[in-house]
N, CA, C and O of each residue as an XYZ file, in Angstrom:
568
protein
N      15.890     40.675    -76.803
C      17.109     40.818    -76.041
C      18.296     40.342    -76.881
O      18.235     39.299    -77.532
N      19.358     41.114    -76.853
C      20.574     40.739    -77.567
C      21.289     39.628    -76.801
O      21.007     39.379    -75.629
N      22.219     38.969    -77.488
C      23.037     37.965    -76.810
C      24.448     37.995    -77.386
O      24.667     38.440    -78.512
N      25.395     37.514    -76.592
C      26.774     37.407    -77.061
C      27.498     36.369    -76.220
O      27.034     35.981    -75.148
N      28.645     35.927    -76.726
C      29.478     34.974    -76.004
C      30.675     35.696    -75.407
O      31.200     36.640    -75.998
N      31.101     35.252    -74.239
C      32.322     35.744    -73.607
C      33.151     34.538    -73.192
O      32.620     33.536    -72.713
N      34.461     34.649    -73.383
C      35.371     33.597    -72.943
C      36.409     34.230    -72.022
O      37.038     35.231    -72.368
N      36.576     33.635    -70.855
C      37.528     34.122    -69.861
C      38.445     32.990    -69.434
O      38.205     31.820    -69.733
N      39.507     33.369    -68.725
C      40.413     32.377    -68.147
C      40.927     32.904    -66.821
O      41.026     34.112    -66.604
N      41.250     31.973    -65.942
C      41.756     32.355    -64.631
C      42.468     31.200    -63.977
O      42.690     30.156    -64.590
N      42.824     31.400    -62.717
C      43.594     30.362    -62.065
C      43.372     30.248    -60.577
O      43.060     31.219    -59.888
N      43.544     29.021    -60.102
C      43.604     28.744    -58.674
C      45.091     28.711    -58.337
O      45.793     27.753    -58.664
N      45.564     29.773    -57.676
C      46.980     29.890    -57.327
C      47.182     29.287    -55.940
O      46.502     29.656    -54.983
N      48.128     28.352    -55.849
C      48.367     27.699    -54.564
C      49.825     27.826    -54.139
O      50.716     28.080    -54.950
N      50.031     27.641    -52.845
C      51.379     27.510    -52.280
C      51.287     26.523    -51.118
O      50.241     26.364    -50.488
N      52.409     25.871    -50.858
C      52.482     24.929    -49.735
C      53.102     25.639    -48.543
O      54.104     26.341    -48.679
N      52.505     25.456    -47.381
C      53.031     26.012    -46.139
C      53.151     24.863    -45.138
O      52.611     23.784    -45.379
N      53.843     25.073    -44.027
C      53.895     24.011    -43.014
C      52.501     23.585    -42.538
O      52.308     22.444    -42.117
N      51.537     24.501    -42.607
C      50.175     24.188    -42.164
C      49.338     23.510    -43.246
O      48.248     23.013    -42.962
N      49.835     23.483    -44.483
C      49.077     22.870    -45.573
C      49.005     23.767    -46.793
O      49.750     24.739    -46.909
N      48.109     23.433    -47.695
C      47.964     24.175    -48.948
C      47.100     25.409    -48.729
O      46.035     25.343    -48.115
N      47.586     26.544    -49.248
C      46.815     27.786    -49.251
C      46.588     28.216    -50.688
O      47.403     27.938    -51.568
N      45.471     28.899    -50.921
C      45.166     29.452    -52.239
C      44.832     30.929    -52.097
O      44.442     31.402    -51.029
N      44.996     31.649    -53.212
C      44.658     33.068    -53.236
C      43.218     33.245    -53.678
O      42.814     32.729    -54.719
N      42.448     33.973    -52.891
C      41.112     34.377    -53.316
C      41.019     35.887    -53.170
O      41.796     36.502    -52.440
N      40.065     36.473    -53.869
C      39.952     37.928    -53.868
C      38.496     38.349    -53.690
O      37.568     37.670    -54.129
N      38.333     39.497    -53.031
C      36.996     40.064    -52.836
C      36.877     41.269    -53.758
O      37.680     42.200    -53.701
N      35.856     41.230    -54.610
C      35.683     42.294    -55.599
C      35.252     43.596    -54.940
O      34.536     43.599    -53.939
N      35.705     44.702    -55.525
C      35.347     46.026    -55.009
C      33.873     46.325    -55.214
O      33.258     47.013    -54.398
N      33.299     45.811    -56.303
C      31.906     46.140    -56.625
C      30.900     45.271    -55.886
O      29.989     45.794    -55.243
N      31.050     43.957    -55.967
C      30.037     43.063    -55.384
C      30.371     42.612    -53.966
O      29.510     42.071    -53.272
N      31.609     42.828    -53.531
C      32.040     42.397    -52.193
C      31.984     40.876    -52.030
O      31.834     40.380    -50.914
N      32.103     40.140    -53.126
C      32.042     38.677    -53.069
C      33.434     38.092    -53.260
O      34.254     38.633    -54.002
N      33.686     36.981    -52.581
C      34.951     36.269    -52.724
C      34.916     35.438    -53.997
O      33.976     34.678    -54.232
N      35.956     35.592    -54.818
C      36.016     34.938    -56.127
C      37.435     34.424    -56.384
O      38.359     34.670    -55.609
N      37.572     33.708    -57.489
C      38.861     33.259    -58.008
C      39.241     34.232    -59.129
O      38.372     34.621    -59.910
N      40.509     34.636    -59.232
C      40.881     35.582    -60.289
C      40.651     35.016    -61.689
O      40.998     33.873    -61.986
N      40.058     35.847    -62.532
C      39.808     35.486    -63.935
C      39.503     36.753    -64.711
O      39.234     37.800    -64.122
N      39.546     36.659    -66.035
C      39.197     37.805    -66.860
C      39.076     37.419    -68.318
O      39.384     36.296    -68.715
N      38.620     38.375    -69.102
C      38.367     38.149    -70.524
C      39.662     37.943    -71.307
O      40.697     38.538    -71.006
N      39.572     37.094    -72.307
C      40.694     36.842    -73.199
C      40.840     38.027    -74.146
O      39.869     38.449    -74.774
N      42.054     38.562    -74.247
C      42.338     39.650    -75.181
C      42.498     39.083    -76.586
O      42.860     37.917    -76.742
N      42.232     39.899    -77.620
C      42.409     39.424    -79.000
C      43.827     38.888    -79.223
O      44.811     39.530    -78.854
N      43.912     37.710    -79.827
C      45.194     37.099    -80.131
C      45.834     36.351    -78.979
O      46.905     35.768    -79.143
N      45.206     36.356    -77.830
C      45.756     35.708    -76.643
C      45.251     34.270    -76.546
O      44.114     33.982    -76.919
N      46.092     33.372    -76.046
C      45.659     32.004    -75.739
C      45.102     31.983    -74.326
O      45.425     32.850    -73.514
N      44.266     30.996    -74.030
C      43.642     30.948    -72.705
C      44.680     30.859    -71.593
O      44.487     31.436    -70.523
N      45.784     30.140    -71.832
C      46.831     30.029    -70.820
C      47.466     31.394    -70.544
O      47.726     31.741    -69.392
N      47.713     32.164    -71.605
C      48.289     33.503    -71.435
C      47.344     34.394    -70.637
O      47.773     35.156    -69.771
N      46.065     34.289    -70.937
C      45.073     35.089    -70.214
C      45.071     34.739    -68.738
O      45.048     35.630    -67.888
N      45.096     33.459    -68.425
C      45.071     33.036    -67.021
C      46.257     33.617    -66.258
O      46.085     34.141    -65.157
N      47.450     33.531    -66.825
C      48.653     34.056    -66.168
C      48.554     35.571    -66.021
O      48.874     36.114    -64.963
N      48.113     36.256    -67.076
C      47.997     37.718    -67.045
C      46.961     38.169    -66.027
O      47.220     39.080    -65.241
N      45.804     37.545    -66.033
C      44.740     37.954    -65.116
C      45.127     37.719    -63.658
O      44.809     38.538    -62.796
N      45.800     36.625    -63.378
C      46.278     36.386    -62.013
C      47.243     37.493    -61.610
O      47.133     38.048    -60.517
N      48.191     37.815    -62.490
C      49.161     38.869    -62.186
C      48.467     40.211    -61.958
O      48.793     40.931    -61.014
N      47.506     40.545    -62.830
C      46.812     41.831    -62.710
C      45.906     41.885    -61.484
O      45.953     42.846    -60.716
N      45.096     40.873    -61.303
C      44.063     40.940    -60.266
C      44.577     40.683    -58.859
O      44.110     41.311    -57.909
N      45.533     39.765    -58.708
C      45.985     39.443    -57.351
C      47.447     39.774    -57.090
O      47.940     39.540    -55.987
N      48.157     40.321    -58.093
C      49.492     40.855    -57.879
C      50.630     39.862    -57.799
O      51.731     40.223    -57.383
N      50.393     38.607    -58.191
C      51.472     37.622    -58.105
C      51.724     36.967    -59.459
O      50.869     36.962    -60.345
N      52.921     36.417    -59.583
C      53.279     35.620    -60.748
C      53.097     34.158    -60.381
O      53.463     33.727    -59.288
N      52.527     33.402    -61.309
C      52.274     31.987    -61.070
C      52.471     31.226    -62.370
O      52.309     31.769    -63.462
N      52.824     29.957    -62.226
C      52.997     29.123    -63.423
C      51.900     28.073    -63.468
O      51.474     27.537    -62.445
N      51.463     27.803    -64.676
C      50.395     26.820    -64.871
C      50.937     25.414    -64.651
O      51.968     25.032    -65.205
N      50.222     24.658    -63.834
C      50.547     23.252    -63.600
C      49.709     22.364    -64.515
O      50.233     21.458    -65.162
N      48.400     22.631    -64.564
C      47.498     21.838    -65.399
C      46.140     22.530    -65.494
O      45.794     23.350    -64.643
N      45.369     22.195    -66.542
C      44.009     22.732    -66.622
C      43.114     22.096    -65.564
O      43.332     20.962    -65.139
N      42.112     22.850    -65.156
C      41.089     22.337    -64.235
C      39.810     22.122    -65.042
O      38.813     22.822    -64.866
N      39.874     21.132    -65.930
C      38.738     20.830    -66.799
C      37.628     20.158    -66.007
O      37.887     19.555    -64.966
N      36.402     20.255    -66.488
C      35.971     20.961    -67.692
C      35.825     22.460    -67.445
O      35.780     22.918    -66.303
N      35.752     23.211    -68.541
C      35.506     24.648    -68.431
C      34.131     24.875    -67.807
O      33.228     24.049    -67.938
N      33.994     26.002    -67.132
C      32.702     26.375    -66.533
C      31.863     27.088    -67.593
O      32.380     27.909    -68.351
N      30.583     26.775    -67.641
C      29.656     27.417    -68.580
C      28.461     27.936    -67.801
O      27.884     27.216    -66.987
N      28.091     29.178    -68.049
C      26.879     29.708    -67.432
C      26.333     30.850    -68.264
O      27.005     31.376    -69.151
N      25.102     31.223    -67.959
C      24.387     32.274    -68.688
C      23.916     33.304    -67.679
O      23.412     32.958    -66.610
N      24.083     34.577    -68.027
C      23.563     35.649    -67.178
C      23.173     36.825    -68.057
O      23.490     36.854    -69.246
N      22.490     37.787    -67.472
C      22.043     38.969    -68.207
C      22.699     40.203    -67.617
O      22.728     40.392    -66.401
N      23.234     41.049    -68.515
C      23.833     42.317    -68.109
C      23.416     43.369    -69.135
O      23.607     43.188    -70.338
N      22.848     44.463    -68.649
C      22.459     45.594    -69.506
C      21.650     45.138    -70.720
O      21.966     45.480    -71.860
N      20.604     44.360    -70.452
C      19.681     43.883    -71.486
C      20.359     43.007    -72.548
O      19.891     42.926    -73.684
N      21.454     42.358    -72.172
C      22.144     41.439    -73.071
C      22.338     40.111    -72.354
O      22.819     40.071    -71.221
N      21.963     39.036    -73.016
C      22.187     37.702    -72.464
C      23.613     37.282    -72.822
O      24.002     37.287    -73.990
N      24.382     36.919    -71.794
C      25.784     36.550    -71.976
C      25.932     35.045    -71.779
O      25.527     34.498    -70.753
N      26.513     34.390    -72.771
C      26.849     32.970    -72.688
C      28.341     32.900    -72.369
O      29.180     33.155    -73.234
N      28.661     32.558    -71.137
C      30.033     32.665    -70.639
C      30.695     31.298    -70.517
O      30.096     30.340    -70.029
N      31.943     31.232    -70.970
C      32.799     30.065    -70.782
C      34.047     30.534    -70.050
O      34.673     31.516    -70.450
N      34.412     29.833    -68.978
C      35.607     30.193    -68.214
C      36.516     28.973    -68.101
O      36.104     27.914    -67.629
N      37.759     29.146    -68.543
C      38.782     28.107    -68.449
C      39.645     28.406    -67.229
O      40.217     29.491    -67.122
N      39.739     27.448    -66.310
C      40.558     27.622    -65.110
C      41.760     26.685    -65.151
O      41.717     25.601    -65.733
N      42.836     27.146    -64.511
C      44.068     26.370    -64.434
C      44.542     26.299    -62.988
O      44.370     27.242    -62.215
N      45.138     25.172    -62.640
C      45.830     25.051    -61.368
C      47.187     25.710    -61.568
O      47.923     25.355    -62.489
N      47.523     26.674    -60.702
C      48.732     27.473    -60.887
C      49.532     27.522    -59.590
O      48.980     27.722    -58.508
N      50.836     27.338    -59.721
C      51.716     27.391    -58.555
C      52.290     28.796    -58.401
O      52.777     29.386    -59.364
N      52.229     29.317    -57.194
C      52.793     30.630    -56.872
C      54.291     30.626    -57.172
O      54.998     29.675    -56.836
N      54.772     31.713    -57.816
C      56.189     31.853    -58.137
C      56.794     33.032    -57.385
O      57.808     32.884    -56.702
N      56.170     34.208    -57.510
C      56.719     35.409    -56.878
C      55.647     36.488    -56.812
O      54.544     36.332    -57.335
N      56.004     37.583    -56.155
C      55.093     38.719    -56.076
C      54.387     38.788    -54.739
O      54.516     37.910    -53.886
N      53.632     39.871    -54.591
C      52.969     40.151    -53.325
C      51.511     40.492    -53.589
O      51.202     41.356    -54.410
N      50.624     39.810    -52.888
C      49.190     40.047    -53.083
C      48.780     41.473    -52.736
O      47.695     41.905    -53.124
N      49.615     42.209    -52.020
C      49.305     43.614    -51.723
C      49.329     44.466    -52.995
O      48.794     45.575    -53.004
N      49.943     43.959    -54.063
C      50.016     44.677    -55.339
C      48.828     44.368    -56.242
O      48.941     44.456    -57.464
N      47.701     44.012    -55.658
C      46.527     43.627    -56.438
C      45.899     44.812    -57.169
O      46.173     45.974    -56.870
N      45.052     44.478    -58.132
C      44.346     45.436    -58.973
C      43.291     46.200    -58.172
O      42.812     45.731    -57.140
N      42.941     47.384    -58.670
C      41.905     48.200    -58.011
C      40.526     47.540    -58.053
O      39.656     47.873    -57.248
N      40.321     46.604    -58.990
C      39.033     45.897    -59.072
C      38.803     45.006    -57.856
O      37.676     44.601    -57.573
N      39.878     44.708    -57.147
C      39.791     43.840    -55.977
C      39.991     44.668    -54.712
O      40.961     45.416    -54.583
N      39.061     44.517    -53.794
C      39.161     45.228    -52.523
C      40.177     44.567    -51.598
O      40.894     45.240    -50.858
N      40.225     43.241    -51.651
C      41.107     42.500    -50.760
C      41.510     41.196    -51.430
O      40.697     40.536    -52.077
N      42.775     40.837    -51.266
C      43.296     39.563    -51.767
C      44.008     38.897    -50.605
O      44.789     39.537    -49.902
N      43.742     37.611    -50.399
C      44.429     36.948    -49.293
C      44.617     35.459    -49.525
O      43.857     34.807    -50.241
N      45.672     34.947    -48.882
C      45.934     33.516    -48.856
C      45.068     32.894    -47.768
O      45.029     33.381    -46.638
N      44.382     31.825    -48.114
C      43.580     31.100    -47.128
C      43.767     29.597    -47.350
O      44.069     29.170    -48.464
N      43.590     28.794    -46.301
C      43.633     27.346    -46.497
C      42.600     26.931    -47.550
O      41.501     27.484    -47.612
N      42.971     25.957    -48.368
C      42.113     25.541    -49.479
C      40.703     25.188    -49.026
O      39.737     25.605    -49.665
N      40.559     24.440    -47.954
C      39.216     24.072    -47.491
C      38.409     25.300    -47.073
O      37.196     25.345    -47.277
N      39.070     26.284    -46.496
C      38.384     27.523    -46.114
C      37.945     28.296    -47.354
O      36.855     28.867    -47.377
N      38.790     28.317    -48.385
C      38.436     29.004    -49.634
C      37.187     28.383    -50.253
O      36.323     29.094    -50.765
N      37.096     27.057    -50.203
C      35.922     26.372    -50.753
C      34.654     26.868    -50.067
O      33.612     27.005    -50.707
N      34.740     27.135    -48.779
C      33.587     27.647    -48.031
C      33.331     29.131    -48.289
O      32.182     29.573    -48.251
N      34.377     29.897    -48.550
C      34.248     31.356    -48.646
C      33.740     31.868    -49.986
O      33.044     32.882    -50.032
N      34.079     31.179    -51.085
C      33.727     31.725    -52.396
C      32.219     31.828    -52.555
O      31.455     31.028    -52.015
N      31.816     32.841    -53.315
C      30.403     33.197    -53.401
C      29.598     32.323    -54.358
O      28.384     32.195    -54.203
N      30.254     31.728    -55.334
C      29.511     31.045    -56.393
C      29.786     29.543    -56.384
O      30.900     29.104    -56.100
N      28.758     28.770    -56.699
C      28.902     27.316    -56.778
C      29.943     26.917    -57.812
O      30.679     25.951    -57.609
N      30.011     27.657    -58.929
C      30.984     27.331    -59.971
C      32.407     27.470    -59.434
O      33.255     26.625    -59.723
N      32.684     28.512    -58.661
C      34.016     28.691    -58.064
C      34.294     27.590    -57.046
O      35.418     27.096    -56.955
N      33.288     27.209    -56.292
C      33.434     26.124    -55.323
C      33.817     24.829    -56.041
O      34.688     24.090    -55.582
N      33.164     24.565    -57.158
C      33.458     23.371    -57.945
C      34.893     23.396    -58.470
O      35.583     22.377    -58.443
N      35.340     24.548    -58.945
C      36.711     24.691    -59.445
C      37.710     24.423    -58.318
O      38.694     23.711    -58.521
N      37.467     24.980    -57.144
C      38.364     24.765    -56.006
C      38.373     23.298    -55.570
O      39.416     22.780    -55.170
N      37.236     22.634    -55.642
C      37.184     21.211    -55.295
C      37.984     20.379    -56.297
O      38.650     19.416    -55.917
N      37.918     20.754    -57.587
C      38.727     20.057    -58.591
C      40.212     20.310    -58.340
O      41.032     19.403    -58.482
N      40.557     21.549    -57.966
C      41.954     21.872    -57.652
C      42.441     21.030    -56.475
O      43.560     20.518    -56.493
N      41.610     20.890    -55.468
C      41.972     20.086    -54.291
C      42.241     18.640    -54.694
O      43.227     18.045    -54.259
N      41.373     18.077    -55.520
C      41.550     16.694    -55.969
C      42.847     16.538    -56.767
O      43.570     15.560    -56.584
N      43.142     17.488    -57.642
C      44.380     17.431    -58.439
C      45.599     17.526    -57.532
O      46.559     16.773    -57.697
N      45.566     18.454    -56.571
C      46.701     18.623    -55.666
C      46.928     17.378    -54.816
O      48.070     16.993    -54.569
N      45.859     16.756    -54.377
C      45.996     15.520    -53.595
C      46.582     14.397    -54.447
O      47.305     13.541    -53.937
N      46.272     14.400    -55.742
C      46.763     13.353    -56.635
C      48.240     13.537    -56.997
O      48.951     12.555    -57.213
N      48.703     14.786    -57.064
C      50.086     15.012    -57.519
C      51.079     15.209    -56.381
O      52.287     15.207    -56.621
N      50.612     15.376    -55.167
C      51.566     15.616    -54.060
C      51.342     14.621    -52.957
O      52.040     14.656    -51.944
């Protein structure tokens, strides 16, 4: 079996409302699972640039990076007879502008949900862990 490495970046986009903190999550068109926006780093791109670009492309909004959500996530999976060693860098990002209705075709639905609800909704433990780290950071800075 062949193997390769992939590096991606993404973000937990948040906004404050009178009811509390909300974050953007998206449901993929293919797997129908709730996820956090992320994508592969383009050649010559820094991880921060990728995170901002992928958020804009996948969920239709502009956001600014507040801080990294370290450590990076690492996992291994198999696709088309290739073992993929994946690293994903996530950032806590504050909503700036745009409309989630302008999301990418890869996403079936994008919506703002309360942070605690997002932690319950996401499909993967790694995404849940990232959202929990985002919650801890937000509680520490606000």
